[in-house]
Each structure stands twice: as C-alpha cells, then as structure tokens.
N, C-alpha and C positions, 0 to 999 in steps of 0.2 A: 638463638645461638646454642649450638651443640655443647655440652658440658664435658664430654667425654668422647674420645675418638678410639674406635676399635679398630686394631692394626694386626692383620694377620701376619705373623713373623714364621718365615719358612728359613731356618739356619742352613739346612741341607748337609752337605760333606765337606769333608777336609777342613781348610781354613776358613770356610763359610760359617762354621760355628765359633770359631775364635774371633773373627771380625764381628760377628753379630753380637756377640757379648760386649764387645768394645763399643759398638753403636748404642747398645742399651744404657750403657754407662752415661754416654753423652746425651740421649734423650731424657734420661731422668734429671741429670743436672740442668737442662734447659727448661725442663717442665717447671722446676722450681722457681726459675727466674721470670717466667711469664705468667705463672697461675694456669697452666695448661695441664690437662690428663689424658695420657694416652695409655689405653688398656693393650698391652702386648700379649696377644694370643699366640703361643708358640704351637705349631703343627709339624706333624712328620710328613717327611716326603724325601726323595733323593736316591741314589743308587745304592747306599748302604741300606736303606729301608727296603728298597727291592731285593737285595740279597736276603735280607731278614724275614721279609714277608711274602715276597713274590709280587708286590705291586709298588710303583714307583710313585705314584701320586694318588692316595687313599680318596675315597669318594668323601668322608668327613673333612679332609683338608680342603678340597674343592668347594664344599659347601661353605665352609668358614671363609675362605677368600671370597666367596661371592657375596656375602653377607657384610663383610668388613669394609670400613670407610677407604683402606688401602692395603697393599701387600709390601712387605718388607722382606727381602730375599736375601740369602747369602750367597752361597754358589752350590751347584750341584753337577755330579757326574764324578766317575772314578773311571781311569783308563782301562781297568781290566774288568769292568762290568759292562757288558754288551748283550744287545738283543740277539735274536735268531739271524737278523739280516747283518749282523757285525758291526752295526753302529751302536754308539754309547748310549747309556740310559741318561737321559738329559730331560727332566720334567719340565724345565723352564721353557721349552719349546712348546710343550702340550699346554701350558698356563697361557702362553701368547695366543695360540689358536683358539683355545676354548674360551677366553674372554674377549677375544678380538682386540688385542693389544697391539695395533697396527703401527703406532709410531715408536720406534726406537731412538730415544734421545741421548745422545752422547756429548755432553759438553767437556771441553778441554781447554786448560789455559796453565799458563806457567805461574809458579809462586816465587815471589821474592825470597831469597835465602836458601833456595834448592837448585842445585845444578840441572842443565839440560845438555843433550849431547850435541846440541848445536853451537857452533862458536860464533855465530852472527849475533850482535849484541841486540837486534830487533827480535830475536827469539824471545825476550822477555815480554813481547806485545802479545804473544800467542793467545787468543781467547776467540774460540770457535765452537760452533755446535754442529755436530753430524746428526741428520735426521736419517734414520733407516727405516725403509717400508718393511715391516716384519712379519707379514702374513702370506706374501705371494712371493714373487720372484724364483730364485733357484730353489729357495727352501719349500716351495710348493711341493717339491718332488719327495719330500720326506714320508717315507711309507708308500709312496707310489711308484717306485722305481720299477721299470719294465725290464725284467731279467729274460733273457731269450737263450734257448738251448736248454741244456740239462741243468737243473737248478744246483747241482753239486759242482759243476764245473761249467759255469755260463760261458757262451761265446761272445754275448754281448749284453750291456746294460745301458739303459737309456733313464736320464733324469730330465724331466720337462720343466722348462721354466714358464712361469705363468705372468702376464702382465695384464691387468684388466683396467678399464676407464674407471671404474669406480675405486678400486685400490689406489691408482696412481692419482686420481684428483685428490682424493682426501688427504694423502700423504703430502702431496705439493702444497695444497691450500693450508696444511698444517705448519708447513716450513715457512711459508710466506707471513703467517699470522706470528709466528715465533719471531721472524726477522723485525716485523713492526714493533713488537714488545721490547726487543733488544735495542732498536734505535731509539724508542722513547727513552728507555732506561739510561742509555750512554750518551745520548744527545747527538747522534750522528746519523748518517743515512744507512739504512738496512741494506743487505744484500744476501740473495740467495743463488747458489751455484748448484746446478744440476750436474750429477756425475752419471754417465752412461756410455754405451758402446754403439751409438746409433749409426755408425759407419760400417757396421758388420751385420747386426742383428734386427730383424723387422721388429721382434718386441721392443728393442731399445729406440728404435726410430718411431715408434707409437708413442713411448715413454715422453720422448723430447717433444713430440707433437702437441701432446697433453701438457707438458711443462710450459711449454711457450703460451699456450692458450690461457693457462691460469695466471702466468706472469702477466699477462696484458690487464688483468682485473686489479692488479696491484701497482699501479704506475709509480707511486712513491717509494717502491723497493726496487733497487737494481737487480738485474738477473741475466745469468749467463750460463753455458753449458760447457762442460769440459769431458773429454773421453777418459775413462779409468786409467789407462796407462799413463796419459799426461798428468793426471791428478796425482797418481803415485810420485811421479817426478816433483810436481810442484810443492806437495806437501812436505818434503824434504828441503827443498830449495828456499821456499818463501811461504811457509804455514801461516805467518802473520798477516798475510794479505786477505784470509778468508774469514766470513762472517757465519752463515748458514749454509751447510750443504746438504742436498737431498739425493738419496740414491736408492737403488734396488736392493734387496734384502742381502744377497751374498757379497756384492761389492761393499756394502755398508758393514758387513762383519769383518771383512780384511781391512779396510780402512781405518776401523775404529781402534784395532790394535795399533796401526801404524802411527796414528795421531796421540796415542797413550804414550808411545816410546819417545815422541817428541818432547814431552815434559817430564820424562823421567822413569816410566814405567806404567804397568797396568794398575798398580797399587793407588794411583793418582787419578783413575778415571772412573767416575760415577756414572750412573745411566737410569734412565727411567723407560719403562715400556707401558705406553699410554694408549688407552682406547676412549670411546665415547662415555663409557660408565665406570671403567676400573683403572686402576693405575697400580704397577708393580714397579718397585724401586730396588736396584741392586748394583753392586760394584760390577765393573766390566771384566775383571778378572776371573779365573776359573778356581778350581778346588786346591791346587798346587799342593798335591800328595807329598812331594819332595821335601816341604819345610813343616809338614803339619806336627803340631806339638812341641816345635822348637821356639816358640815365641817370636819369630821373626816377621810374621804376615803384617803388612803395612795395612793399617785398618782406615787410612784416610779416604780411600774410595767408598767404603761402607758408610763412613760417617757422611761424607757429601751426599752420599745417595738418600740417606735419611733427610738431609737438609732439602733435597728436592723434593721427596715425598711431603715435607711440611708446606712447601711453597705450592706444590699442586693442590693440597687440601686447603689451603687458604684461599686460593682462586675460587674452589668449587663451593666452599661453604662462607665466603666473605668474613673470615675470622682473622682479626689482624694479629692476634696472639701466635697464629700458626707462622704467618711471615715474619713476624719479629723473632720467633724461635729459630726459623731458617737462617736469618740474618745474623743472628748471635752465633751460631754454629759455624757459618761461612767466616765470619770475622775471627772467632777464635783459632780456627785452622791457619787462616792466614798469618795471624801475628804469632802463632807458636812456630812457624817455619821462618818467619821474616826475622826472628831474634837469632837466627843462624846457629842454635845450640843443638836443634833436633834435626837428624838425617836419617831416613830409613835404611834399612840394609841393602835395598836393591838399588840405591844410589850411592853405595860405598860407604855409608854410615854404619852406626853400630846400635841404632835405636828400633825397637821392635815394637810389637803390638801394645804392651803395657805402658812403655815409656811415651809413646805418641798418644795414646788415650788418656793417660794421667796428666799431660801437658794441656791437652785440649780442654779437659775438664777443669783443671787450675784456671786457664784462661777464661772459661765461662764463669767461674765462681768469683773471680777477681773483681773489685769494684769497677764501675763503668769510669 
C-alpha cells in the first residue's frame, strides 16, 4: 500500500488560489482522521503566469503532473489575457489534451438546507452526473480554426467538429460503467441518457449509432437519447428524473453550467477530468475576477472536487483510507449545510470562503 500520495497542485488564477487554500485546510484535517499522507506539490501555471513569463503551462509543471498520483486544479484564465487568435489563455484545455483526459465528470445534487431556484419540491431529489467527452467534439477545433480571407479582416472562419468511433465508444462505455456503480450504491436501476443533435448533424447521427450499440452491451442499465434542445428544457422542468448523461464536448460545456444553476450555482459544482492513466480534479467554476480578494468565493466545489480525487485514487490503489477520507469530507459538507446556519453569498447568504471552510473542518474534527 502506498504510504504517501503525490498530488500536483495548480491553484491558477483569481479565486482558484483562494479556494485551493480552503481545500488544503480540509485535506489536512481529513488526513489526520484516517492516517493518510498527501504530499501537496504546488506548481505554476495560468494566465497570470503567462503574463509574467510568456508561458502558460511550463514544462516542469507538466512533468510534475505526469509523475503525480493525481492533479488538483483551482481555476485558470483571465478575460483580458488572450492569445494571438483572440481566445483566452486557458491551460486546463492543454492539460486535457496532453494527458488524454477524455471523461469530464460533473456530478450535481441538491443539499439539504440550501435553496434552489426551482419551486417544485422534487428538486430536493436532484442527483445526476453529466459525463462530457473532453478531447473531441467542437473543442477539437481549438487552435485549428480555418480562417479564410485577409487574416486581419477574415471573410469566413470555420471550426470543425470531430466525432470518432474510438472517442465516442470509450466515453459511452465510461458512462454506462458509472451508471452501474451508481445503481449498486443506490440500490436502484441505472440509466444513461445520451444528448445529441442526431436529427441535423451526420456527426451526431454517428454518435447516436455508437451509443445505441454500446447500450446493447449493458442490458441492466436503461438507455435513451434526447436532442440537446429538448434536454435543455427537460433539465429545467424535471432534472430529478435523470441519472447519468453523456454528451459531446461543447454540449457538455453548456449543460454543466445549467445543471449547476439548478442546485444554487457554480460554487456547488465539482468535476473531474479523467483518462486511463491520469486524473485532474477541479471546481467547474472559473476565476471570478470580480470577487477576487473579497473572501466571497464559495469553496464547496473545490472541496468536493478534492473528495472526488480521493475516491478516484481509492479505486486505483485499493486504499480504503482514501475512500474513507472522501466519505468524511462529503458528510462534513452535507452536515454543515443541513444545519441551516451556513449559506454562501451566491445563494443570498453572507458566508464566504473562510466561514465555509472553517465549518467543514470543524465538522471533520468533531467526534463521530
């Protein structure tokens, strides 16, 4: 059994630095509870580092990430820092492609004690996972845009979507296996819903054909397909009816923000970018330059992302201490909000980063 786990830590920009400090406090508290050692190895990267050095993702940082057991990521990118093509400097995309982190996993659920924008009482039952293919789709076009005409005043620009048999097969298999694990844990049938636009695009019709073929290999899991526009409607009207959703990169990018709003905001949305060898875990939110340094950032998504990292490591290394630590963090977060005394700023409350992390650490340190 591994005695210490090497974690590459990339705080990044804006509130990424603030929420990462919060997650570190929680991780140190839970280590003491379960007898675990996490070696947190802080590394430079991000838009500000690009301004300072001309490099957004230094080679030593990449090497450290490659050698680490897992990568813990804050947030990167600043609206005013852009490359020559006008797009933002966002190294998280470079990391996804470099390490082939093809499965973007976005779990979303409601927390007792916190409000949601939905009035239907069934909103309390929201518990779903969006699985986003993260290396193909429309994001494949990043850096490959076909600019036609005068580069200084283009007449046309084309971005090409890529859907491959390999990429679609592995992400759909990932989604069905996840649904099986969730079904076993929750004691009910699993379900995978594919989100596409197969009525318009040949690439999406190809995606649906592959999804249906893979679904036939998992007879114990329910499977269905929904068009992206209908899914946007359904997720507002009846989000509690979904379990695991799987979709293309751009659709997943958009829907992940929508489902975060259903439970109160991006500060409640953890995520993992997972490949066959590497795993990167980060809050789904951005750098929020408008609240940097004000202590208002909600660290919950970062804390829950750290718990996701521990769960992933536990499965890879068969180390029960890691899964115990993940469970303790999750239970601590749930208990803090269930008491009704802590409410983040984004939900109309008055509790910021320090208040939330202090409450979670106190819950971790309290006797079982």
